[in-house]
Biotite code that builds the C-alpha atoms (Angstrom):
import biotite.structure as struc

atoms = struc.array([
    struc.Atom([28.087, 66.653, 116.344], chain_id="A", res_id=1, res_name="MET", atom_name="CA", element="C"),
    struc.Atom([26.049, 63.853, 118.126], chain_id="A", res_id=2, res_name="ASP", atom_name="CA", element="C"),
    struc.Atom([22.394, 64.027, 117.711], chain_id="A", res_id=3, res_name="GLN", atom_name="CA", element="C"),
    struc.Atom([19.962, 62.833, 120.424], chain_id="A", res_id=4, res_name="SER", atom_name="CA", element="C"),
    struc.Atom([17.673, 59.957, 119.576], chain_id="A", res_id=5, res_name="PRO", atom_name="CA", element="C"),
    struc.Atom([14.683, 62.347, 119.877], chain_id="A", res_id=6, res_name="LEU", atom_name="CA", element="C"),
    struc.Atom([16.242, 64.695, 117.322], chain_id="A", res_id=7, res_name="HIS", atom_name="CA", element="C"),
    struc.Atom([16.787, 61.832, 114.901], chain_id="A", res_id=8, res_name="THR", atom_name="CA", element="C"),
    struc.Atom([13.181, 60.638, 115.315], chain_id="A", res_id=9, res_name="ILE", atom_name="CA", element="C"),
    struc.Atom([11.907, 64.182, 114.900], chain_id="A", res_id=10, res_name="ARG", atom_name="CA", element="C"),
    struc.Atom([13.845, 64.623, 111.641], chain_id="A", res_id=11, res_name="ARG", atom_name="CA", element="C"),
    struc.Atom([12.065, 61.597, 110.127], chain_id="A", res_id=12, res_name="PHE", atom_name="CA", element="C"),
    struc.Atom([8.559, 62.179, 111.624], chain_id="A", res_id=13, res_name="VAL", atom_name="CA", element="C"),
    struc.Atom([8.303, 66.048, 111.292], chain_id="A", res_id=14, res_name="GLN", atom_name="CA", element="C"),
    struc.Atom([7.971, 66.204, 107.487], chain_id="A", res_id=15, res_name="PRO", atom_name="CA", element="C"),
    struc.Atom([4.827, 63.998, 107.669], chain_id="A", res_id=16, res_name="VAL", atom_name="CA", element="C"),
    struc.Atom([3.106, 66.607, 109.863], chain_id="A", res_id=17, res_name="PHE", atom_name="CA", element="C"),
    struc.Atom([4.828, 69.602, 108.309], chain_id="A", res_id=18, res_name="GLN", atom_name="CA", element="C"),
    struc.Atom([2.688, 72.560, 107.437], chain_id="A", res_id=19, res_name="ARG", atom_name="CA", element="C"),
    struc.Atom([2.864, 74.022, 103.900], chain_id="A", res_id=20, res_name="PRO", atom_name="CA", element="C"),
    struc.Atom([5.828, 76.279, 103.222], chain_id="A", res_id=21, res_name="GLU", atom_name="CA", element="C"),
    struc.Atom([5.656, 79.802, 104.522], chain_id="A", res_id=22, res_name="PHE", atom_name="CA", element="C"),
    struc.Atom([6.642, 82.493, 101.997], chain_id="A", res_id=23, res_name="VAL", atom_name="CA", element="C"),
    struc.Atom([9.133, 85.275, 102.577], chain_id="A", res_id=24, res_name="GLN", atom_name="CA", element="C"),
    struc.Atom([10.660, 87.950, 100.390], chain_id="A", res_id=25, res_name="ALA", atom_name="CA", element="C"),
    struc.Atom([14.405, 88.611, 100.068], chain_id="A", res_id=26, res_name="ALA", atom_name="CA", element="C"),
    struc.Atom([16.300, 91.538, 98.604], chain_id="A", res_id=27, res_name="ALA", atom_name="CA", element="C"),
    struc.Atom([19.262, 90.788, 96.338], chain_id="A", res_id=28, res_name="LEU", atom_name="CA", element="C"),
    struc.Atom([20.963, 94.196, 96.316], chain_id="A", res_id=29, res_name="CYS", atom_name="CA", element="C"),
    struc.Atom([23.512, 94.565, 93.468], chain_id="A", res_id=30, res_name="LEU", atom_name="CA", element="C"),
    struc.Atom([25.982, 97.126, 92.338], chain_id="A", res_id=31, res_name="ARG", atom_name="CA", element="C"),
    struc.Atom([28.891, 97.410, 89.952], chain_id="A", res_id=32, res_name="GLU", atom_name="CA", element="C"),
    struc.Atom([32.011, 97.828, 92.153], chain_id="A", res_id=33, res_name="GLY", atom_name="CA", element="C"),
    struc.Atom([35.595, 98.532, 91.168], chain_id="A", res_id=34, res_name="LYS", atom_name="CA", element="C"),
    struc.Atom([36.288, 94.814, 91.008], chain_id="A", res_id=35, res_name="ALA", atom_name="CA", element="C"),
    struc.Atom([33.017, 93.857, 89.428], chain_id="A", res_id=36, res_name="GLY", atom_name="CA", element="C"),
    struc.Atom([29.554, 92.981, 90.554], chain_id="A", res_id=37, res_name="ARG", atom_name="CA", element="C"),
    struc.Atom([28.911, 93.129, 94.365], chain_id="A", res_id=38, res_name="GLU", atom_name="CA", element="C"),
    struc.Atom([26.107, 91.923, 96.611], chain_id="A", res_id=39, res_name="VAL", atom_name="CA", element="C"),
    struc.Atom([25.018, 93.688, 99.768], chain_id="A", res_id=40, res_name="LEU", atom_name="CA", element="C"),
    struc.Atom([24.877, 91.353, 102.774], chain_id="A", res_id=41, res_name="LEU", atom_name="CA", element="C"),
    struc.Atom([23.607, 91.953, 106.264], chain_id="A", res_id=42, res_name="VAL", atom_name="CA", element="C"),
    struc.Atom([24.099, 90.078, 109.494], chain_id="A", res_id=43, res_name="THR", atom_name="CA", element="C"),
    struc.Atom([21.201, 88.207, 111.069], chain_id="A", res_id=44, res_name="SER", atom_name="CA", element="C"),
    struc.Atom([20.183, 89.514, 114.424], chain_id="A", res_id=45, res_name="MET", atom_name="CA", element="C"),
    struc.Atom([20.324, 86.218, 116.355], chain_id="A", res_id=46, res_name="ARG", atom_name="CA", element="C"),
    struc.Atom([23.480, 84.471, 114.943], chain_id="A", res_id=47, res_name="THR", atom_name="CA", element="C"),
    struc.Atom([25.318, 87.247, 113.237], chain_id="A", res_id=48, res_name="GLY", atom_name="CA", element="C"),
    struc.Atom([25.779, 85.152, 110.058], chain_id="A", res_id=49, res_name="ARG", atom_name="CA", element="C"),
    struc.Atom([25.677, 86.825, 106.624], chain_id="A", res_id=50, res_name="TRP", atom_name="CA", element="C"),
    struc.Atom([22.279, 86.828, 104.912], chain_id="A", res_id=51, res_name="ILE", atom_name="CA", element="C"),
    struc.Atom([20.211, 88.780, 102.389], chain_id="A", res_id=52, res_name="LEU", atom_name="CA", element="C"),
    struc.Atom([17.701, 91.219, 103.898], chain_id="A", res_id=53, res_name="PRO", atom_name="CA", element="C"),
    struc.Atom([14.401, 89.299, 104.016], chain_id="A", res_id=54, res_name="LYS", atom_name="CA", element="C"),
    struc.Atom([11.069, 89.204, 105.751], chain_id="A", res_id=55, res_name="GLY", atom_name="CA", element="C"),
    struc.Atom([7.447, 88.342, 105.705], chain_id="A", res_id=56, res_name="TRP", atom_name="CA", element="C"),
    struc.Atom([4.868, 89.542, 103.199], chain_id="A", res_id=57, res_name="PRO", atom_name="CA", element="C"),
    struc.Atom([3.320, 93.013, 104.081], chain_id="A", res_id=58, res_name="MET", atom_name="CA", element="C"),
    struc.Atom([-0.233, 94.098, 103.785], chain_id="A", res_id=59, res_name="LYS", atom_name="CA", element="C"),
    struc.Atom([-0.679, 96.581, 100.924], chain_id="A", res_id=60, res_name="GLY", atom_name="CA", element="C"),
    struc.Atom([2.636, 95.635, 99.263], chain_id="A", res_id=61, res_name="ARG", atom_name="CA", element="C"),
    struc.Atom([3.634, 93.182, 96.556], chain_id="A", res_id=62, res_name="THR", atom_name="CA", element="C"),
    struc.Atom([6.172, 90.570, 97.512], chain_id="A", res_id=63, res_name="LEU", atom_name="CA", element="C"),
    struc.Atom([8.807, 92.669, 95.673], chain_id="A", res_id=64, res_name="GLY", atom_name="CA", element="C"),
    struc.Atom([7.609, 95.697, 97.583], chain_id="A", res_id=65, res_name="GLY", atom_name="CA", element="C"),
    struc.Atom([8.121, 93.797, 100.768], chain_id="A", res_id=66, res_name="ALA", atom_name="CA", element="C"),
    struc.Atom([11.669, 92.842, 99.736], chain_id="A", res_id=67, res_name="ALA", atom_name="CA", element="C"),
    struc.Atom([12.454, 96.554, 99.019], chain_id="A", res_id=68, res_name="LEU", atom_name="CA", element="C"),
    struc.Atom([10.996, 97.541, 102.422], chain_id="A", res_id=69, res_name="GLN", atom_name="CA", element="C"),
    struc.Atom([13.166, 94.895, 104.179], chain_id="A", res_id=70, res_name="GLU", atom_name="CA", element="C"),
    struc.Atom([16.255, 96.198, 102.296], chain_id="A", res_id=71, res_name="ALA", atom_name="CA", element="C"),
    struc.Atom([15.505, 99.642, 103.705], chain_id="A", res_id=72, res_name="TRP", atom_name="CA", element="C"),
    struc.Atom([14.873, 98.505, 107.290], chain_id="A", res_id=73, res_name="GLU", atom_name="CA", element="C"),
    struc.Atom([17.791, 96.050, 107.559], chain_id="A", res_id=74, res_name="GLU", atom_name="CA", element="C"),
    struc.Atom([20.467, 97.745, 105.351], chain_id="A", res_id=75, res_name="ALA", atom_name="CA", element="C"),
    struc.Atom([19.303, 101.374, 104.535], chain_id="A", res_id=76, res_name="GLY", atom_name="CA", element="C"),
    struc.Atom([18.939, 100.699, 100.897], chain_id="A", res_id=77, res_name="VAL", atom_name="CA", element="C"),
    struc.Atom([17.349, 103.296, 98.672], chain_id="A", res_id=78, res_name="ILE", atom_name="CA", element="C"),
    struc.Atom([16.418, 102.055, 95.250], chain_id="A", res_id=79, res_name="GLY", atom_name="CA", element="C"),
    struc.Atom([13.820, 100.169, 93.186], chain_id="A", res_id=80, res_name="HIS", atom_name="CA", element="C"),
    struc.Atom([12.870, 96.526, 92.736], chain_id="A", res_id=81, res_name="VAL", atom_name="CA", element="C"),
    struc.Atom([12.296, 94.294, 89.756], chain_id="A", res_id=82, res_name="ASP", atom_name="CA", element="C"),
    struc.Atom([8.646, 93.036, 89.674], chain_id="A", res_id=83, res_name="ALA", atom_name="CA", element="C"),
    struc.Atom([9.640, 89.458, 88.823], chain_id="A", res_id=84, res_name="VAL", atom_name="CA", element="C"),
    struc.Atom([11.783, 87.491, 91.252], chain_id="A", res_id=85, res_name="PRO", atom_name="CA", element="C"),
    struc.Atom([15.188, 86.283, 90.145], chain_id="A", res_id=86, res_name="LEU", atom_name="CA", element="C"),
    struc.Atom([14.556, 82.900, 91.786], chain_id="A", res_id=87, res_name="GLY", atom_name="CA", element="C"),
    struc.Atom([13.841, 81.293, 95.152], chain_id="A", res_id=88, res_name="TRP", atom_name="CA", element="C"),
    struc.Atom([15.329, 79.184, 97.887], chain_id="A", res_id=89, res_name="TYR", atom_name="CA", element="C"),
    struc.Atom([14.160, 77.210, 100.907], chain_id="A", res_id=90, res_name="THR", atom_name="CA", element="C"),
    struc.Atom([15.410, 77.159, 104.417], chain_id="A", res_id=91, res_name="TYR", atom_name="CA", element="C"),
    struc.Atom([14.327, 76.018, 107.918], chain_id="A", res_id=92, res_name="GLU", atom_name="CA", element="C"),
    struc.Atom([13.723, 78.994, 110.095], chain_id="A", res_id=93, res_name="LYS", atom_name="CA", element="C"),
    struc.Atom([14.264, 78.101, 113.674], chain_id="A", res_id=94, res_name="ARG", atom_name="CA", element="C"),
    struc.Atom([11.920, 79.856, 116.097], chain_id="A", res_id=95, res_name="ARG", atom_name="CA", element="C"),
    struc.Atom([12.424, 80.380, 119.774], chain_id="A", res_id=96, res_name="ARG", atom_name="CA", element="C"),
    struc.Atom([11.056, 77.457, 121.688], chain_id="A", res_id=97, res_name="GLY", atom_name="CA", element="C"),
    struc.Atom([12.538, 74.838, 119.330], chain_id="A", res_id=98, res_name="GLY", atom_name="CA", element="C"),
    struc.Atom([9.877, 75.011, 116.606], chain_id="A", res_id=99, res_name="PHE", atom_name="CA", element="C"),
    struc.Atom([10.807, 75.308, 112.918], chain_id="A", res_id=100, res_name="SER", atom_name="CA", element="C"),
    struc.Atom([9.097, 76.829, 109.903], chain_id="A", res_id=101, res_name="LEU", atom_name="CA", element="C"),
    struc.Atom([10.006, 75.675, 106.454], chain_id="A", res_id=102, res_name="PHE", atom_name="CA", element="C"),
    struc.Atom([10.066, 78.840, 104.293], chain_id="A", res_id=103, res_name="CYS", atom_name="CA", element="C"),
    struc.Atom([10.245, 79.408, 100.564], chain_id="A", res_id=104, res_name="ARG", atom_name="CA", element="C"),
    struc.Atom([11.943, 82.701, 99.885], chain_id="A", res_id=105, res_name="VAL", atom_name="CA", element="C"),
    struc.Atom([11.319, 84.575, 96.701], chain_id="A", res_id=106, res_name="GLU", atom_name="CA", element="C"),
    struc.Atom([14.444, 86.629, 95.813], chain_id="A", res_id=107, res_name="VAL", atom_name="CA", element="C"),
    struc.Atom([13.999, 89.979, 94.100], chain_id="A", res_id=108, res_name="PHE", atom_name="CA", element="C"),
    struc.Atom([16.760, 92.125, 92.526], chain_id="A", res_id=109, res_name="ARG", atom_name="CA", element="C"),
    struc.Atom([17.103, 95.601, 94.090], chain_id="A", res_id=110, res_name="ILE", atom_name="CA", element="C"),
    struc.Atom([18.714, 98.263, 92.034], chain_id="A", res_id=111, res_name="HIS", atom_name="CA", element="C"),
    struc.Atom([20.579, 100.304, 94.618], chain_id="A", res_id=112, res_name="VAL", atom_name="CA", element="C"),
    struc.Atom([20.640, 104.041, 94.080], chain_id="A", res_id=113, res_name="ALA", atom_name="CA", element="C"),
    struc.Atom([22.086, 104.904, 97.520], chain_id="A", res_id=114, res_name="ASP", atom_name="CA", element="C"),
    struc.Atom([22.694, 103.714, 101.033], chain_id="A", res_id=115, res_name="LEU", atom_name="CA", element="C"),
    struc.Atom([21.317, 105.785, 103.905], chain_id="A", res_id=116, res_name="ALA", atom_name="CA", element="C"),
    struc.Atom([23.648, 106.716, 106.808], chain_id="A", res_id=117, res_name="ARG", atom_name="CA", element="C"),
    struc.Atom([20.838, 106.087, 109.241], chain_id="A", res_id=118, res_name="GLU", atom_name="CA", element="C"),
    struc.Atom([18.173, 103.332, 108.906], chain_id="A", res_id=119, res_name="TRP", atom_name="CA", element="C"),
    struc.Atom([15.850, 101.450, 111.302], chain_id="A", res_id=120, res_name="PRO", atom_name="CA", element="C"),
    struc.Atom([18.107, 98.464, 112.128], chain_id="A", res_id=121, res_name="GLU", atom_name="CA", element="C"),
    struc.Atom([21.485, 100.131, 111.981], chain_id="A", res_id=122, res_name="ARG", atom_name="CA", element="C"),
    struc.Atom([22.294, 99.301, 115.608], chain_id="A", res_id=123, res_name="ARG", atom_name="CA", element="C"),
    struc.Atom([21.181, 95.642, 115.223], chain_id="A", res_id=124, res_name="LYS", atom_name="CA", element="C"),
    struc.Atom([22.986, 94.593, 112.022], chain_id="A", res_id=125, res_name="ARG", atom_name="CA", element="C"),
    struc.Atom([26.086, 95.129, 110.007], chain_id="A", res_id=126, res_name="ARG", atom_name="CA", element="C"),
    struc.Atom([26.033, 95.585, 106.265], chain_id="A", res_id=127, res_name="ARG", atom_name="CA", element="C"),
    struc.Atom([28.817, 94.819, 103.786], chain_id="A", res_id=128, res_name="ARG", atom_name="CA", element="C"),
    struc.Atom([29.308, 94.921, 99.996], chain_id="A", res_id=129, res_name="TRP", atom_name="CA", element="C"),
    struc.Atom([31.117, 91.755, 98.778], chain_id="A", res_id=130, res_name="VAL", atom_name="CA", element="C"),
    struc.Atom([32.091, 90.452, 95.372], chain_id="A", res_id=131, res_name="PRO", atom_name="CA", element="C"),
    struc.Atom([29.427, 87.870, 94.034], chain_id="A", res_id=132, res_name="VAL", atom_name="CA", element="C"),
    struc.Atom([31.882, 84.906, 94.302], chain_id="A", res_id=133, res_name="ASP", atom_name="CA", element="C"),
    struc.Atom([32.652, 85.746, 97.935], chain_id="A", res_id=134, res_name="GLU", atom_name="CA", element="C"),
    struc.Atom([28.947, 86.333, 98.794], chain_id="A", res_id=135, res_name="ALA", atom_name="CA", element="C"),
    struc.Atom([28.157, 82.801, 97.513], chain_id="A", res_id=136, res_name="ALA", atom_name="CA", element="C"),
    struc.Atom([30.705, 81.425, 99.962], chain_id="A", res_id=137, res_name="THR", atom_name="CA", element="C"),
    struc.Atom([29.400, 83.390, 102.906], chain_id="A", res_id=138, res_name="LEU", atom_name="CA", element="C"),
    struc.Atom([25.753, 82.369, 102.566], chain_id="A", res_id=139, res_name="LEU", atom_name="CA", element="C"),
    struc.Atom([24.548, 79.225, 104.219], chain_id="A", res_id=140, res_name="ALA", atom_name="CA", element="C"),
    struc.Atom([21.647, 78.021, 102.202], chain_id="A", res_id=141, res_name="GLU", atom_name="CA", element="C"),
    struc.Atom([22.798, 75.803, 99.222], chain_id="A", res_id=142, res_name="PRO", atom_name="CA", element="C"),
    struc.Atom([19.984, 77.051, 96.829], chain_id="A", res_id=143, res_name="GLN", atom_name="CA", element="C"),
    struc.Atom([20.814, 80.715, 97.653], chain_id="A", res_id=144, res_name="LEU", atom_name="CA", element="C"),
    struc.Atom([24.529, 80.092, 97.157], chain_id="A", res_id=145, res_name="LYS", atom_name="CA", element="C"),
    struc.Atom([23.789, 78.633, 93.695], chain_id="A", res_id=146, res_name="ALA", atom_name="CA", element="C"),
    struc.Atom([21.541, 81.579, 92.783], chain_id="A", res_id=147, res_name="LEU", atom_name="CA", element="C"),
    struc.Atom([24.167, 84.173, 93.804], chain_id="A", res_id=148, res_name="VAL", atom_name="CA", element="C"),
    struc.Atom([26.997, 82.231, 92.140], chain_id="A", res_id=149, res_name="ALA", atom_name="CA", element="C"),
    struc.Atom([25.030, 82.323, 88.878], chain_id="A", res_id=150, res_name="GLY", atom_name="CA", element="C"),
    struc.Atom([24.912, 86.086, 88.741], chain_id="A", res_id=151, res_name="LEU", atom_name="CA", element="C"),
])
């Protein structure tokens, strides 16, 4: 894909003026399936690619609590969260209007007790259980791929 000269200059100059990383919380929902350990993935709303449920910190909740809330809203997950994150990854969140945010995402394990038939974003996203090795190939962010592949 050809990049415009402006895009090339922006990639070199932008890190100099880049704000500190923004922090998000992600939910790594796991279960033991018939063929082994599986990860629950959801589609992003804008591009439809496979991701972990994730979102911004929430007032009155720990970061792990925010991850559990995102798992509920985006995938209908009922369960509990580990207090300590499994790890983290970074990615560039593209915003409308061409701006980007560089985010550090703390990943929390969610122990799934059940999946609801109805949940807040059921009409906006798809959810799917996939084996760990397949999940690692479907995810885009290299650090997240490595984290999931190491499960």
